[in-house]
C-alpha positions, 0 to 999 in steps of 0.5 A, spaced: 893 684 246 889 680 251 894 681 256 893 688 256 885 687 256 886 683 262 891 686 266 891 693 264 889 699 267 883 702 264 881 710 263 875 712 259 871 719 257 865 720 253 869 718 246 874 713 248 877 708 252 884 707 254 887 701 256 894 700 258 900 696 261 907 698 262 912 693 258 919 692 258 920 694 251 924 700 249 918 703 244 911 704 246 906 699 242 899 701 240 892 698 238 886 702 235 879 699 235 873 701 232 867 697 233 861 696 228 857 699 234 860 705 233 859 705 225 857 700 220 861 703 215 868 700 214 870 707 211 868 711 217 871 706 222 877 706 218 877 714 218 876 714 226 882 709 226 887 714 222 885 720 226 886 716 233 893 714 230 895 721 228 893 723 235 897 718 238 903 719 233 903 726 235 904 725 243 909 719 242 915 723 243 912 726 250 910 719 253 914 717 259 916 710 259 914 704 254 907 701 254 902 697 251 896 700 249 889 700 246 885 705 244 877 703 243 873 708 240 866 709 243 863 714 239 864 717 232 865 724 233 871 725 229 872 733 231 873 730 239 878 725 237 885 729 238 882 732 244 880 725 247 886 722 246 890 728 249 886 728 255 886 720 256 894 720 256 894 726 261 889 722 266 894 716 265 899 721 267 904 718 261 905 725 259 
């Protein structure tokens, strides 16, 4: 994860930041981060992570290549999570 944060390419929008690095494995790997600055309540942070995971899972079959990726939430807007993840994957030209 540190390697991805140090050397990875960063793409962001208002709701989320996406850091990714190509890897040699055959499967993509993801990490999801929601800081206490987004929301103090653990239940709310966990819900945001679940929604991020679900949005990434739906795009998994369409991803070209294998990557190590970190999705970092910037806001607690639950409605825009799926749209934000999709937008970031398209910006990164992974779909």
